[in-house]
VOSEVEX-966367 format. One record per residue (C-alpha): y, z, x; residue in three letters. Coordinates in nm, 2 decimals. Layout:
<atoms>
       v       w       u  type
       Y       Z       X   ALA
...
</atoms>
This chain:
<atoms>
       v       w       u  type
    1.56    0.43    0.85   MET
    1.39    0.30    0.54   THR
    1.45    0.04    0.28   ASP
    1.56    0.12   -0.08   ARG
    1.21    0.10   -0.22   ARG
    1.08    0.34    0.03   GLU
    1.37    0.58   -0.04   PHE
    1.31    0.57   -0.41   LEU
    0.93    0.60   -0.36   ARG
    0.98    0.95   -0.22   HIS
    1.31    1.04   -0.38   GLY
    1.37    1.11   -0.75   SER
    1.06    1.03   -0.95   LEU
    1.27    0.98   -1.26   ALA
    1.50    0.73   -1.09   ALA
    1.20    0.55   -0.93   ALA
    1.01    0.51   -1.26   ALA
    1.32    0.38   -1.44   LEU
    1.36    0.11   -1.17   TRP
    1.05   -0.10   -1.17   THR
    1.09   -0.23   -0.82   GLY
    1.05    0.11   -0.66   ALA
    0.80    0.41   -0.63   CYS
    0.48    0.49   -0.47   ALA
    0.27    0.79   -0.39   SER
    0.03    1.04   -0.57   GLY
   -0.30    1.23   -0.50   ALA
   -0.63    1.10   -0.38   PRO
   -0.93    0.95   -0.55   ALA
   -1.25    1.00   -0.36   THR
   -1.43    0.68   -0.27   VAL
   -1.71    0.59   -0.03   PRO
   -1.59    0.54    0.32   ALA
   -1.56    0.18    0.44   PRO
   -1.75    0.03    0.73   THR
   -1.64   -0.26    0.94   PRO
   -1.90   -0.49    0.78   THR
   -1.79   -0.46    0.42   GLN
   -1.69   -0.78    0.24   THR
   -1.50   -0.85   -0.09   PRO
   -1.69   -0.86   -0.42   GLN
   -1.93   -1.17   -0.44   PRO
   -1.78   -1.47   -0.61   THR
   -1.95   -1.68   -0.88   ARG
   -1.90   -2.05   -0.94   PRO
   -1.68   -2.13   -1.24   THR
   -1.41   -2.37   -1.35   ASP
   -1.05   -2.27   -1.36   VAL
   -0.90   -2.32   -1.70   GLU
   -0.87   -2.70   -1.74   VAL
   -0.50   -2.72   -1.83   PRO
   -0.41   -2.50   -1.54   THR
   -0.62   -2.71   -1.30   ARG
   -0.45   -3.02   -1.42   GLU
   -0.11   -2.88   -1.36   LEU
   -0.21   -2.77   -1.01   MET
   -0.35   -3.11   -0.92   MET
   -0.03   -3.27   -1.05   ARG
    0.17   -3.05   -0.82   ALA
   -0.04   -3.12   -0.52   LEU
   -0.04   -3.50   -0.58   ASP
    0.34   -3.49   -0.61   ALA
    0.37   -3.29   -0.28   ALA
    0.15   -3.54   -0.10   ARG
    0.33   -3.84   -0.24   ASP
    0.66   -3.69   -0.12   ALA
    0.54   -3.65    0.24   GLY
    0.37   -3.31    0.27   ALA
    0.09   -3.29    0.52   GLY
   -0.04   -2.98    0.35   TYR
    0.05   -2.81    0.02   ALA
   -0.07   -2.52   -0.19   ASP
    0.01   -2.42   -0.55   VAL
    0.00   -2.09   -0.73   ARG
    0.02   -2.06   -1.11   ILE
    0.02   -1.70   -1.22   GLY
    0.09   -1.45   -1.49   ARG
    0.23   -1.11   -1.37   TYR
    0.25   -0.82   -1.62   ARG
    0.38   -0.47   -1.59   ASN
    0.35   -0.19   -1.85   ASN
    0.49    0.16   -1.81   PHE
    0.56    0.46   -2.02   ILE
    0.79    0.74   -1.92   VAL
    0.79    1.09   -2.08   THR
    0.97    1.42   -2.01   ARG
    0.85    1.74   -2.16   GLU
    0.78    1.64   -2.53   GLN
    1.00    1.33   -2.53   GLN
    0.93    0.96   -2.48   ILE
    1.20    0.84   -2.24   ILE
    1.10    0.47   -2.20   ASN
    0.84    0.22   -2.28   VAL
    0.86   -0.11   -2.10   VAL
    0.65   -0.43   -2.09   ASP
    0.73   -0.73   -1.86   THR
    0.56   -1.06   -1.86   ASP
    0.63   -1.35   -1.62   SER
    0.45   -1.68   -1.60   ILE
    0.52   -1.98   -1.37   GLY
    0.43   -2.20   -1.08   CYS
    0.52   -2.19   -0.71   GLY
    0.45   -2.48   -0.47   VAL
    0.45   -2.44   -0.09   ARG
    0.47   -2.76    0.12   ALA
    0.43   -2.82    0.50   LEU
    0.62   -3.12    0.64   VAL
    0.62   -3.19    1.02   ASP
    0.55   -2.82    1.09   GLY
    0.81   -2.68    0.86   THR
    0.77   -2.49    0.53   TRP
    0.94   -2.56    0.20   GLY
    0.90   -2.39   -0.13   PHE
    0.98   -2.47   -0.49   GLY
    0.90   -2.29   -0.82   ALA
    0.94   -2.33   -1.20   THR
    0.87   -2.13   -1.51   ARG
    0.82   -2.45   -1.71   THR
    0.45   -2.52   -1.71   LEU
    0.45   -2.90   -1.78   THR
    0.33   -3.18   -1.56   ALA
    0.68   -3.31   -1.49   ASP
    0.82   -2.96   -1.41   ALA
    0.55   -2.87   -1.16   VAL
    0.58   -3.21   -0.99   ALA
    0.95   -3.16   -0.96   ALA
    0.89   -2.82   -0.80   ALA
    0.66   -2.98   -0.55   ALA
    0.91   -3.25   -0.46   ARG
    1.17   -2.98   -0.42   GLU
    0.94   -2.79   -0.18   ALA
    0.91   -3.10    0.03   VAL
    1.28   -3.17    0.03   ALA
    1.35   -2.81    0.14   ILE
    1.09   -2.85    0.42   ALA
    1.25   -3.16    0.55   LYS
    1.60   -3.01    0.54   ALA
    1.48   -2.70    0.72   SER
    1.34   -2.88    1.02   ARG
    1.68   -2.85    1.20   ILE
    1.64   -2.46    1.20   ALA
    1.27   -2.46    1.30   ARG
    1.19   -2.25    1.61   ASP
    0.83   -2.36    1.65   ARG
    0.61   -2.60    1.44   PRO
    0.37   -2.43    1.21   VAL
    0.00   -2.47    1.31   GLU
   -0.24   -2.32    1.05   MET
   -0.56   -2.17    1.17   ALA
   -0.86   -2.33    1.00   PRO
   -1.02   -2.16    0.70   THR
   -1.32   -2.22    0.47   GLU
   -1.26   -2.43    0.16   VAL
   -1.35   -2.23   -0.16   HIS
   -1.41   -2.46   -0.45   ARG
   -1.43   -2.33   -0.81   ASN
   -1.46   -1.96   -0.73   VAL
   -1.34   -1.66   -0.93   THR
   -1.29   -1.29   -0.85   TRP
   -1.21   -0.98   -1.05   LYS
   -1.10   -0.64   -0.93   SER
   -1.28   -0.31   -0.99   SER
   -1.17   -0.22   -1.34   TYR
   -1.37   -0.14   -1.65   GLU
   -1.10   -0.09   -1.92   ILE
   -0.80   -0.32   -1.93   ASP
   -0.50   -0.10   -2.00   PRO
   -0.35   -0.37   -2.22   TRP
   -0.63   -0.30   -2.47   THR
   -0.54    0.07   -2.50   VAL
   -0.30    0.15   -2.79   PRO
    0.04    0.28   -2.68   ILE
   -0.02    0.59   -2.90   GLU
   -0.32    0.69   -2.69   GLN
   -0.13    0.66   -2.36   LYS
    0.17    0.86   -2.50   VAL
   -0.06    1.13   -2.64   ASP
   -0.23    1.18   -2.31   LEU
    0.10    1.22   -2.12   LEU
    0.25    1.46   -2.37   LEU
   -0.05    1.68   -2.38   ARG
   -0.05    1.70   -2.00   ALA
    0.32    1.79   -2.01   ASN
    0.25    2.06   -2.27   ALA
   -0.02    2.22   -2.05   GLU
    0.21    2.23   -1.75   ALA
    0.49    2.39   -1.95   LEU
    0.26    2.68   -2.04   LYS
    0.28    2.81   -1.68   VAL
    0.55    3.08   -1.63   PRO
    0.87    2.95   -1.46   ASN
    0.78    2.58   -1.52   VAL
    1.08    2.43   -1.70   LYS
    1.06    2.05   -1.65   TYR
    0.78    1.80   -1.65   VAL
    0.82    1.43   -1.59   PHE
    0.52    1.20   -1.63   SER
    0.46    0.82   -1.62   VAL
    0.18    0.57   -1.68   MET
    0.22    0.25   -1.48   TYR
    0.00   -0.06   -1.50   PHE
    0.00   -0.40   -1.33   VAL
   -0.21   -0.70   -1.42   LYS
   -0.21   -1.02   -1.23   GLU
   -0.38   -1.35   -1.33   ASP
   -0.37   -1.57   -1.02   ARG
   -0.47   -1.94   -0.98   HIS
   -0.46   -2.11   -0.64   PHE
   -0.52   -2.46   -0.53   ALA
   -0.46   -2.64   -0.20   SER
   -0.47   -3.00   -0.06   THR
   -0.77   -2.88    0.15   GLU
   -0.97   -2.85   -0.17   GLY
   -0.98   -2.48   -0.25   SER
   -0.96   -2.38   -0.62   LEU
   -0.96   -2.01   -0.69   ILE
   -0.91   -1.79   -1.00   ASP
   -0.85   -1.42   -0.97   GLN
   -0.76   -1.12   -1.20   THR
   -0.66   -0.78   -1.08   LEU
   -0.54   -0.46   -1.23   ILE
   -0.37   -0.16   -1.07   ARG
   -0.30    0.18   -1.24   SER
   -0.09    0.49   -1.15   TRP
   -0.01    0.82   -1.32   VAL
    0.28    0.99   -1.14   PRO
    0.39    1.34   -1.25   MET
    0.66    1.57   -1.13   GLN
    0.64    1.94   -1.23   ILE
    0.95    2.16   -1.16   THR
    0.95    2.54   -1.15   ALA
    1.27    2.73   -1.16   VAL
    1.32    3.09   -1.03   ALA
    1.42    3.34   -1.30   PRO
    1.76    3.40   -1.13   ASP
    1.81    3.03   -1.08   PHE
    1.83    3.08   -0.70   SER
    1.56    2.82   -0.63   ASP
    1.36    2.54   -0.78   PHE
    1.04    2.38   -0.65   GLN
    0.86    2.06   -0.74   ASN
    0.49    1.95   -0.74   ARG
    0.45    1.58   -0.75   SER
    0.22    1.33   -0.57   SER
   -0.07    1.45   -0.79   VAL
   -0.25    1.12   -0.87   VAL
   -0.28    0.83   -0.63   GLN
   -0.24    0.47   -0.75   PRO
   -0.56    0.27   -0.75   ALA
   -0.69   -0.09   -0.80   GLY
   -0.87    0.02   -1.12   ARG
   -0.82    0.02   -1.49   GLY
   -0.76    0.28   -1.77   TYR
   -1.09    0.44   -1.69   GLU
   -0.93    0.56   -1.37   TYR
   -0.65    0.73   -1.57   VAL
   -0.90    0.91   -1.79   LEU
   -1.10    1.02   -1.48   ALA
   -0.80    1.21   -1.34   GLN
   -0.81    1.46   -1.63   ASP
   -0.43    1.51   -1.61   ILE
   -0.45    1.75   -1.91   VAL
   -0.70    1.97   -1.75   GLY
   -0.54    1.96   -1.41   ASN
   -0.18    2.00   -1.52   ALA
   -0.19    2.38   -1.52   PRO
   -0.32    2.39   -1.16   LYS
   -0.04    2.15   -1.04   TRP
    0.21    2.36   -1.24   ALA
    0.09    2.68   -1.08   GLU
    0.13    2.53   -0.74   GLU
    0.49    2.44   -0.82   ALA
    0.55    2.80   -0.94   ALA
    0.38    2.95   -0.64   ALA
    0.62    2.76   -0.41   LYS
    0.90    2.98   -0.55   LEU
    0.75    3.28   -0.37   LYS
    0.63    3.10   -0.06   ALA
    0.74    3.22    0.28   LYS
    0.99    3.00    0.46   PRO
    0.82    2.85    0.77   VAL
    0.92    2.97    1.11   GLU
    1.00    2.68    1.34   VAL
    0.77    2.61    1.63   GLY
    0.46    2.42    1.73   LYS
    0.15    2.44    1.51   TYR
   -0.19    2.29    1.47   ASP
   -0.16    2.07    1.16   LEU
   -0.45    2.00    0.93   ILE
   -0.34    1.70    0.71   LEU
   -0.52    1.63    0.38   HIS
   -0.58    1.26    0.29   PRO
   -0.33    1.30    0.01   SER
   -0.07    1.35    0.28   HIS
   -0.21    1.16    0.58   LEU
   -0.22    0.83    0.40   TRP
    0.16    0.80    0.42   LEU
    0.17    0.88    0.79   THR
   -0.08    0.60    0.84   ILE
    0.12    0.37    0.63   HIS
    0.44    0.42    0.83   GLU
    0.32    0.47    1.18   SER
    0.02    0.24    1.19   ILE
    0.04    0.00    0.89   GLY
    0.40   -0.12    0.94   HIS
    0.42   -0.15    1.33   PRO
    0.10   -0.36    1.34   THR
    0.24   -0.64    1.12   GLU
    0.27   -0.93    1.36   LEU
    0.58   -1.08    1.22   ASP
    0.76   -0.74    1.25   ARG
    0.64   -0.70    1.61   ALA
    0.78   -1.05    1.70   LEU
    1.11   -0.98    1.55   GLY
    1.09   -1.19    1.23   TYR
    1.17   -0.89    1.00   GLU
    1.43   -0.73    1.22   ALA
    1.72   -0.79    0.98   ASN
    1.57   -0.60    0.69   TYR
    1.23   -0.42    0.75   ALA
    1.28   -0.36    1.12   GLY
    1.08   -0.43    1.43   THR
    0.79   -0.25    1.61   SER
    0.73   -0.04    1.91   PHE
    0.40   -0.23    1.95   ILE
    0.56   -0.53    2.13   ALA
    0.53   -0.76    2.30   PRO
    0.17   -0.83    2.21   PRO
    0.07   -0.93    2.56   GLU
    0.16   -0.58    2.68   LYS
    0.00   -0.40    2.39   MET
   -0.33   -0.56    2.29   LEU
   -0.62   -0.40    2.46   GLY
   -0.38   -0.17    2.65   LYS
   -0.19    0.07    2.42   LEU
   -0.38    0.40    2.39   LYS
   -0.30    0.47    2.02   TYR
   -0.52    0.78    1.99   GLY
   -0.84    0.95    2.10   PRO
   -1.16    0.76    2.16   GLU
   -1.30    0.86    1.82   PHE
   -1.00    0.69    1.64   MET
   -1.08    0.37    1.46   ASN
   -0.84    0.21    1.22   VAL
   -0.96   -0.07    0.99   GLN
   -0.76   -0.34    0.82   GLY
   -0.93   -0.48    0.51   ASP
   -0.89   -0.61    0.16   ARG
   -1.24   -0.52    0.05   SER
   -1.26   -0.15   -0.04   GLN
   -1.34   -0.12   -0.41   PRO
   -1.05    0.04   -0.60   GLY
   -0.80    0.00   -0.32   ALA
   -0.46   -0.15   -0.41   CYS
   -0.46   -0.44   -0.16   ALA
   -0.81   -0.54   -0.23   THR
   -0.86   -0.90   -0.34   ILE
   -1.12   -1.17   -0.32   GLY
   -0.89   -1.44   -0.16   TYR
   -0.54   -1.41   -0.03   ASP
   -0.25   -1.64   -0.13   ASP
   -0.35   -1.90    0.13   GLU
   -0.70   -1.92   -0.01   GLY
   -0.85   -1.72    0.28   VAL
   -1.14   -1.49    0.21   LYS
   -1.02   -1.17    0.39   PRO
   -1.22   -1.01    0.66   GLU
   -1.25   -0.65    0.78   ASP
   -1.10   -0.60    1.13   PHE
   -1.03   -0.32    1.36   LEU
   -0.66   -0.26    1.43   ILE
   -0.74    0.03    1.66   VAL
   -1.08    0.03    1.83   LYS
   -1.20    0.35    2.01   ASN
   -0.84    0.46    2.04   GLY
   -0.71    0.14    2.19   ILE
   -0.48   -0.10    2.00   PHE
   -0.70   -0.40    1.92   ASN
   -0.54   -0.64    1.66   ASP
   -0.24   -0.72    1.44   TYR
   -0.23   -0.82    1.07   GLN
   -0.22   -1.20    1.05   THR
   -0.19   -1.50    0.82   THR
   -0.32   -1.86    0.89   ARG
    0.01   -1.94    1.07   GLU
    0.02   -1.62    1.27   GLN
   -0.34   -1.63    1.39   ALA
   -0.27   -1.91    1.64   ASN
    0.02   -1.70    1.79   TRP
   -0.26   -1.47    1.93   LEU
   -0.49   -1.75    2.05   LYS
   -0.47   -1.62    2.41   TRP
   -0.60   -1.28    2.29   TRP
   -0.88   -1.41    2.07   TYR
   -0.99   -1.65    2.36   ASP
   -1.04   -1.34    2.57   GLN
   -1.26   -1.19    2.30   GLN
   -1.45   -1.52    2.26   ASN
   -1.33   -1.53    1.90   VAL
   -1.19   -1.84    1.72   THR
   -0.84   -1.77    1.58   PRO
   -0.87   -1.70    1.21   ARG
   -0.64   -1.54    0.96   SER
   -0.73   -1.19    0.86   HIS
   -0.63   -1.28    0.50   GLY
   -0.30   -1.09    0.49   CYS
   -0.09   -1.35    0.30   SER
    0.06   -1.24   -0.03   ASN
    0.34   -1.34   -0.27   GLY
    0.45   -1.09   -0.53   ASP
    0.49   -1.35   -0.80   SER
    0.46   -1.72   -0.87   TRP
    0.83   -1.74   -0.78   ALA
    0.79   -1.59   -0.43   SER
    0.68   -1.77   -0.12   ILE
    0.37   -1.60    0.03   GLN
    0.40   -1.44    0.37   PHE
    0.23   -1.17    0.58   GLN
    0.18   -0.84    0.39   ARG
   -0.01   -0.53    0.48   MET
   -0.38   -0.50    0.38   PRO
   -0.55   -0.17    0.33   ASN
   -0.51    0.01    0.66   VAL
   -0.76    0.31    0.69   SER
   -0.85    0.57    0.95   LEU
   -1.23    0.56    0.95   LEU
   -1.42    0.89    0.92   PRO
   -1.58    1.06    1.22   GLY
   -1.95    1.08    1.30   GLU
   -1.98    1.45    1.21   ARG
   -2.00    1.49    0.83   ASP
   -1.74    1.77    0.80   ILE
   -1.45    1.82    0.57   GLY
   -1.13    2.01    0.49   TRP
   -1.29    2.36    0.49   GLU
   -1.45    2.31    0.83   GLU
   -1.12    2.20    0.99   LEU
   -0.95    2.51    0.85   ILE
   -1.23    2.74    0.97   ALA
   -1.20    2.60    1.32   ASP
   -0.82    2.65    1.34   THR
   -0.67    2.98    1.46   ASP
   -0.30    2.93    1.39   ARG
   -0.18    2.63    1.19   GLY
   -0.05    2.48    0.87   ILE
   -0.25    2.28    0.62   ALA
   -0.05    2.02    0.43   ILE
   -0.14    1.86    0.10   VAL
    0.04    1.58   -0.07   GLY
    0.32    1.35    0.06   ASP
    0.69    1.43    0.04   GLY
    1.01    1.31    0.19   SER
    1.00    1.12    0.52   PHE
    1.22    0.94    0.77   SER
    1.12    0.69    1.04   ILE
    1.31    0.46    1.27   ASP
    1.31    0.08    1.26   GLN
    1.05    0.06    1.54   GLN
    0.81    0.31    1.36   ARG
    0.82    0.53    1.67   TYR
    1.02    0.85    1.59   ASN
    0.96    1.01    1.25   ALA
    0.97    1.32    1.03   GLN
    0.74    1.39    0.74   PHE
    0.74    1.66    0.47   GLY
    0.47    1.73    0.21   GLY
    0.40    1.90   -0.12   GLN
    0.19    2.21   -0.06   VAL
    0.18    2.40    0.27   PHE
   -0.09    2.66    0.35   HIS
   -0.06    2.90    0.64   GLU
   -0.37    2.93    0.85   ILE
   -0.46    3.24    1.06   ARG
   -0.79    3.30    1.22   GLY
   -0.96    3.02    1.04   GLY
   -0.85    3.12    0.69   LYS
   -0.57    3.04    0.45   ILE
   -0.35    3.35    0.43   VAL
   -0.06    3.23    0.22   GLY
    0.18    2.96    0.11   MET
    0.47    2.83    0.31   LEU
    0.77    2.62    0.21   LYS
    1.04    2.41    0.37   ASP
    0.79    2.25    0.61   VAL
    0.84    1.92    0.79   ALA
    0.70    1.80    1.12   TYR
    0.85    1.57    1.38   GLN
    0.65    1.31    1.57   MET
    0.65    1.02    1.81   ARG
    0.38    0.78    1.70   THR
    0.16    0.76    2.01   PRO
    0.20    1.12    2.10   ASP
    0.11    1.23    1.75   PHE
   -0.21    1.02    1.72   TRP
   -0.32    1.12    2.07   ASN
   -0.28    1.49    1.96   ALA
   -0.56    1.44    1.70   MET
   -0.86    1.63    1.81   ASP
   -1.07    1.67    1.50   MET
   -1.15    1.45    1.21   ILE
   -1.35    1.47    0.88   GLY
   -1.66    1.27    0.80   GLY
   -1.76    1.03    0.52   ARG
   -1.78    1.29    0.24   ARG
   -1.42    1.39    0.30   SER
   -1.28    1.03    0.30   TYR
   -1.03    0.95    0.03   GLN
   -0.78    0.68   -0.06   LEU
   -0.40    0.72   -0.09   GLY
   -0.17    0.44   -0.18   ALA
    0.18    0.29   -0.20   SER
    0.23    0.12   -0.54   PHE
    0.55   -0.06   -0.43   PHE
    0.62   -0.14   -0.07   ASP
    0.91   -0.36    0.02   GLY
    0.95   -0.63    0.28   LYS
    1.12   -0.97    0.33   GLY
    1.44   -1.14    0.23   GLN
    1.46   -1.19   -0.06   PRO
    1.27   -0.87   -0.09   PRO
    0.91   -0.87   -0.22   GLN
    0.68   -0.58   -0.31   ILE
    0.32   -0.52   -0.23   ASN
    0.06   -0.26   -0.32   ALA
   -0.16   -0.11   -0.05   VAL
   -0.41    0.17    0.00   SER
   -0.49    0.38    0.30   HIS
   -0.81    0.57    0.33   GLY
   -0.88    0.86    0.57   CYS
   -1.06    1.19    0.60   PRO
   -0.86    1.51    0.68   PRO
   -0.77    1.54    1.04   ALA
   -0.63    1.80    1.28   ARG
   -0.34    1.75    1.52   PHE
   -0.27    1.99    1.80   ARG
    0.07    2.16    1.87   GLN
    0.30    1.95    1.65   ILE
    0.67    2.04    1.63   ASN
    0.75    2.19    1.28   VAL
    1.10    2.24    1.15   ILE
    1.24    2.44    0.85   ASN
    1.41    2.20    0.61   THR
    1.57    2.48    0.41   GLY
    1.78    2.62    0.69   ARG
    2.15    2.60    0.65   LYS
    2.40    2.58    0.94   ALA
</atoms>
């Protein structure tokens, strides 16, 4: 069972693009594989814009005067721009722009939060006092007092994401022209009747300050170019789509240009048309070779979500669900997630990844950490508050409890809480790729691109579709299949992985909008991986009728 954002993300692309709080998928951008020692981009000393600094200091002073033992303030500007086209029509052009201030206060171990869109000294001070008042009123419902793990103080630092061209500097006419030319190329392919394309950009200017002394200024940009190409059979007996062609990325307009959507549109359209003649899959067990453009979503749902600590402890049960990886004392260091060569890294450091940032929304410089180490479940995603919940485990590892830097608020008006970092399956030692995995497989199916999916609230039982399905016989691709979906139980599936690509085959996939929390918030996150092979997985035919 999935939330509304996840449904729209893999449902109608048109509906998703017209609703700004939903969508996510695409095709991969090749990036260097990460290592567990990578760190975010270096920072450089600077001064946050003086008026913004003064407002943040006024808010912190007001929170302290009202009784807060700790407080932090975030002033931010959050912008979205998207353009929607269909065939040779412009369907929609939207710009959103939101600026304001949010203050979080800790009083006697209890959180409170207040926010205002009015950026004056009196208004931010009032928001701070409101945060303290809410914290005091909330003490009656507190289950345990908040104890924040220590973190370094970062004074006067700045960070910028990996972009070269700010999309807000590119004229709307250029963006529209690129989309319409790509649509036109796709429509030249026989039997292709419909093309839907979008450009989507996000820009966030974030300022953070805390009573501990941190003062941080960050700017990040994310870009995405979703397309959906539809081919229709001449007798109207069938239609097939090709979507998930470009992955979201934490980069600028230069990333859009690098995808060459005009040059690639005919290839994607030909794949849609070829699916009309594809052979329906026979149900049974197959060896699956999963391309990074597909496998990222399986990682997201079956590793990313169940290793969120608040979910595992039941704090998200009412909306986002729980986790089969619970309780922690029975799972950490004990659960065999996969084979010994399986290592899964959590990080916010990979250049161009959607969750990459210099400092999280608690002022923590994120660290790279192994969620799965040599096949064994090793760690959860944490914030400053959550790190102390696992003190017993970190003591066993002779590690001081420390936040992994997974705190995020999706706007100045949203209280920050634990959100998923980039969660990536690290490449294997042998530098092999897609072709070698296929050549080593006698009978199987190779799956490219993400499609529909369904997963239970514990992230244990699931079913995944895809975009393009190739039949493998004797180490070669012998044709195209359709109506393919595979069923899985998370530990069984990952323990069936017996072959994995190396660094040269590592790519990033991403979710541009991922929902969690009440009130709901969205988060962008990437998942890197090489292609991998999974032995004897149950495949069903989604086109069969009773």
